[in-house]
C-alpha positions as CSV (number, residue, x, y, z in Angstrom):
1,M,113.6,8.8,66.3
2,A,116.9,10.6,67.0
3,H,119.7,8.6,69.1
4,R,120.1,10.0,72.6
5,P,123.4,9.5,74.4
6,G,123.3,6.8,77.2
7,M,120.3,5.2,75.4
8,P,120.6,2.1,73.6
9,Y,120.4,2.5,69.9
10,A,118.1,-0.1,67.9
11,P,116.4,2.0,65.0
12,D,115.2,-1.1,63.4
13,R,113.1,-2.2,66.2
14,P,112.1,0.8,68.7
15,D,109.8,-1.3,70.7
16,R,112.5,-3.8,71.9
17,R,115.2,-3.4,74.4
18,E,119.0,-4.1,73.8
19,D,118.5,-7.5,75.2
20,G,115.5,-8.6,72.8
21,R,112.8,-8.1,75.3
22,R,109.7,-6.3,74.3
23,R,108.8,-3.3,76.5
24,D,106.0,-3.2,78.8
25,R,104.8,0.4,78.3
26,G,101.6,1.3,80.0
27,Q,101.1,-2.3,81.5
28,V,101.3,-1.3,85.1
29,A,98.8,1.6,84.6
30,I,96.2,-0.8,82.9
31,E,96.8,-3.4,85.9
32,Y,96.1,-0.6,88.2
33,L,93.0,0.5,86.6
34,G,91.9,-3.2,86.7
35,F,92.6,-3.3,90.4
36,L,91.2,0.1,91.3
37,P,87.4,-1.1,91.8
38,I,88.4,-3.7,94.3
39,L,90.3,-1.0,96.2
40,V,87.3,1.2,96.3
41,I,85.1,-1.7,97.3
42,V,87.4,-2.5,100.3
43,A,87.5,1.0,101.3
44,M,83.7,1.5,101.2
45,A,83.4,-1.7,103.2
46,G,85.6,-0.3,105.8
47,V,83.8,3.0,106.0
48,Q,80.5,1.0,106.4
49,L,81.8,-1.2,109.2
50,G,82.8,2.0,110.9
51,L,79.4,3.4,110.5
52,I,77.9,0.3,111.9
53,A,80.3,0.3,115.0
54,Y,79.6,4.1,115.4
55,T,75.8,3.6,115.3
56,A,75.9,0.7,117.9
57,Q,77.8,3.1,120.3
58,Q,75.4,5.9,119.7
59,A,72.5,3.6,120.5
60,G,74.0,2.5,123.8
61,T,74.4,6.4,124.6
62,A,70.8,7.3,123.6
63,A,69.6,4.1,125.9
64,R,71.6,5.2,128.9
65,A,70.3,8.9,128.3
66,G,66.6,7.7,128.0
67,A,66.8,5.4,131.0
68,R,68.0,8.3,133.0
69,S,65.5,10.5,131.9
70,A,62.6,8.0,132.2
71,S,63.8,7.3,135.9
72,L,63.2,10.7,136.7
73,D,59.8,10.8,135.0
74,R,60.7,13.1,132.3
75,G,60.1,10.6,129.3
76,A,62.7,8.9,127.3
77,Q,62.3,10.0,123.5
78,A,63.4,13.6,123.9
79,A,66.5,12.3,125.8
80,C,67.2,9.5,123.5
81,A,67.5,11.9,120.3
82,A,69.2,14.5,122.0
83,A,72.1,11.9,123.0
84,V,72.8,11.0,119.3
85,S,74.8,12.9,116.7
86,S,72.4,15.2,115.0
87,W,72.5,13.2,111.6
88,L,71.4,10.2,113.5
89,A,68.7,11.8,115.7
90,G,65.9,11.3,112.8
91,G,66.3,7.6,112.9
92,T,66.3,7.2,116.7
93,S,63.5,5.7,118.4
94,C,63.2,4.5,122.3
95,G,60.9,2.2,123.9
96,T,60.3,2.3,127.8
97,S,59.4,-0.9,129.8
98,G,59.4,-2.0,133.4
99,G,57.8,-0.8,136.3
100,G,58.3,-0.5,140.1
101,D,61.6,0.3,141.1
102,E,63.3,0.4,137.7
103,V,62.7,1.2,134.1
104,T,64.5,-0.2,131.0
105,V,64.9,1.9,127.8
106,T,65.7,0.2,124.5
107,A,66.9,2.5,121.8
108,R,67.2,1.9,118.1
109,V,69.3,4.0,115.8
110,D,68.8,3.4,112.1
111,I,72.5,2.5,110.5
112,P,73.3,4.9,107.6
113,S,74.5,3.1,104.5
114,V,77.5,4.4,102.2
115,V,75.9,2.7,99.2
116,P,72.4,4.0,98.4
117,G,69.8,1.2,98.4
118,W,71.4,-1.1,100.9
119,D,69.6,-1.2,104.2
120,F,71.7,-2.5,107.1
121,G,68.7,-2.2,109.6
122,S,69.2,-0.5,113.0
123,A,71.4,-1.0,116.0
124,G,69.6,-1.6,119.2
125,R,70.8,-1.2,122.8
126,S,68.9,-1.4,126.2
127,A,69.7,0.3,129.6
128,T,68.0,-0.1,132.9
129,M,68.1,2.5,135.7
130,P,66.4,2.5,139.2
131,V,63.3,4.9,139.5
132,D,64.2,8.0,141.5
133,H,61.0,8.2,143.9
């Protein structure tokens, strides 16, 4: 290896610095590669928590829309499915209960999973509206 100006010259030991310490070539890259799976898992957990919160919000929206529609005697299921995002509509179900002066609709929306094979169940919310006579 030819000597370059400004670089320490140690022809007998190219793997050591001038002060005698060994160089740590590639050590940082190896440490980063070891830590990378942990970073990916943390990122996926963050995305999954966001999906759970979003699905719960969508279930509340579906319950209110279904209760509004059921209070007008138009049925709840179509309004529930129409109120959520299109990619969640397939996993949305609404149940109606109550009688007399009010109707209660409970909406359940399946929570999508970032990791295939993991099931997080569904988010459920209820809403009650007065019946319009």
